[in-house]
C-alpha positions in Angstrom: -17.2 -10.5 7.2 -16.0 -7.1 8.6 -12.5 -6.1 7.5 -10.0 -5.3 10.2 -6.9 -4.6 8.1 -5.3 -2.1 5.7 -2.7 -2.7 3.1 -0.1 0.2 3.0 2.3 0.4 0.0 3.6 3.8 0.2 3.8 6.8 2.6 1.5 5.2 5.3 4.1 2.4 5.9 6.3 2.3 9.0 9.2 4.7 8.7 7.5 6.9 6.1 6.3 10.5 6.4 2.5 9.6 6.9 3.0 6.7 9.4 1.9 9.2 12.0 -1.5 9.5 10.4 -2.7 6.2 11.8 -5.1 7.3 14.5 -4.8 4.0 16.4 -1.9 1.5 16.9 -2.0 -1.7 14.9 -2.4 -5.0 16.7 0.2 -6.4 14.2 2.0 -5.2 11.1 3.1 -7.8 8.6 5.0 -7.7 5.3 2.9 -8.6 2.3 2.2 -8.3 -1.4 -0.8 -7.5 -3.6 -1.3 -7.7 -7.3 -1.4 -4.2 -8.9 0.8 -1.6 -10.8 2.6 1.1 -8.9 3.2 4.5 -10.2 5.5 7.3 -9.1 3.4 10.5 -8.7 6.2 12.7 -7.3 5.5 13.1 -3.6 3.9 9.7 -3.2 3.1 6.5 -5.1 -0.3 5.6 -6.7 -1.6 2.1 -7.2 -3.5 1.0 -10.3 -5.1 -2.3 -11.2 -2.6 -4.8 -12.6 -0.9 -8.1 -12.2 2.6 -7.1 -11.0 3.6 -7.7 -7.3 3.4 -4.6 -5.1 5.2 -5.0 -1.7 3.8 -3.4 1.4 2.5 -3.9 5.0 -0.7 -5.4 6.3 -1.8 -3.3 9.3 -4.2 -5.5 11.4 -6.3 -3.3 13.6 -8.6 -4.0 16.5 -12.3 -4.1 15.3 -13.1 -1.4 17.8 -10.6 0.9 16.1 -11.8 0.4 12.5 -14.3 3.3 12.4 -11.8 5.7 13.6 -9.0 4.4 11.3 -11.3 4.3 8.2 -12.4 7.9 8.9 -8.8 9.2 9.3 -7.2 7.3 6.5 -10.1 8.3 4.1 -9.5 11.9 4.9 -5.7 11.5 4.5 -6.1 9.8 1.1 -8.7 12.2 -0.2 -11.5 9.5 -0.4 -15.1 10.8 -0.1 -17.1 7.7 -1.0 -16.8 7.2 -4.7 -16.8 10.8 -6.0 -15.1 11.5 -9.2 -13.1 14.1 -7.4 -11.6 11.7 -5.0 -7.8 11.5 -5.1 -7.9 7.8 -4.1 -10.6 5.1 -3.9 -10.7 2.6 -1.0 -11.1 -1.0 -2.3 -10.8 -4.5 -0.8 -7.7 -6.5 -1.8 -6.2 -9.9 -1.1 -2.9 -9.8 0.5 -0.3 -12.5 0.3 1.7 -12.8 3.4 5.4 -14.1 3.9 4.1 -17.4 5.5 2.0 -18.1 2.3 -1.3 -17.2 4.0 -3.7 -14.7 2.5 -5.8 -11.9 4.1 -8.4 -9.5 2.9 -7.7 -5.8 3.6 -8.6 -2.2 2.5 -6.1 -0.3 0.3 -6.3 2.9 -1.6 -6.1 3.0 -5.5 -5.2 6.3 -7.2 -8.2 7.9 -8.9 -7.0 11.2 -10.5 -4.9 10.1 -13.4 -6.0 13.2 -15.3 -4.5 15.5 -12.8 -1.0 14.1 -12.1 2.1 13.3 -14.1 2.8 9.6 -13.3 5.5 7.3 -14.3 5.4 3.5 -13.8 7.7 2.1 -11.2 9.0 -1.1 -12.9 9.3 -4.3 -10.9 13.1 -3.9 -10.5 12.6 -0.4 -8.8 9.4 -1.3 -6.9 10.8 -1.8 -3.4 10.4 1.5 -1.6 12.7 2.7 1.2 11.8 5.3 3.7 12.7 8.9 3.2 12.1 11.9 5.4 9.8 13.8 3.0 8.3 11.0 0.9 9.8 7.8 -0.6 12.5 6.5 -2.8 12.4 3.6 -5.1 16.1 2.8 -5.0 16.5 -0.7 -3.8 17.4 -3.2 -6.5 15.4 -6.3 -6.9 18.4 -8.3 -5.8 18.5 -6.5 -2.5 14.9 -6.9 -1.9 14.6 -10.6 -2.7 15.5 -13.4 -0.3 15.6 -17.2 -0.7 11.7 -17.4 -0.5 11.3 -15.2 -3.6 11.1 -16.1 -7.3 12.4 -13.7 -9.9 9.0 -12.1 -10.4 7.6 -12.0 -6.9 6.8 -14.0 -3.9 5.9 -17.7 -4.2 2.2 -18.4 -4.0 
């Protein structure tokens, strides 16, 4: 099965400073969540393996646009095919969508922990809002959750 979607959790989301880096328009953009652990790296967030909920967007692309999208986003994220020098690594994740369905997508995990000062973004500060230059983790969990949420993330 060929993937035709990306999960964006930081500056590639709509309204953020790298939204313009998408080389082709998405067919659909949907709100979603993956399991992981999010870190504040200064100008952008970094994702690590973990079991916390990370909010983001599922960008569903046309199959004809995937090669160009992969090439462009790999360059933006500093991914050069599994090199130790890569800033991020592209991996496949399962995305939970608002309607309860799941989808597979690519996303980028931070790879250069030795080169950056990182602080964990706790669950109560995880919901990022757009900013002109990067991002801000300043929405409270109460503001971000709605009636379909549980205290620790979306319902499965």
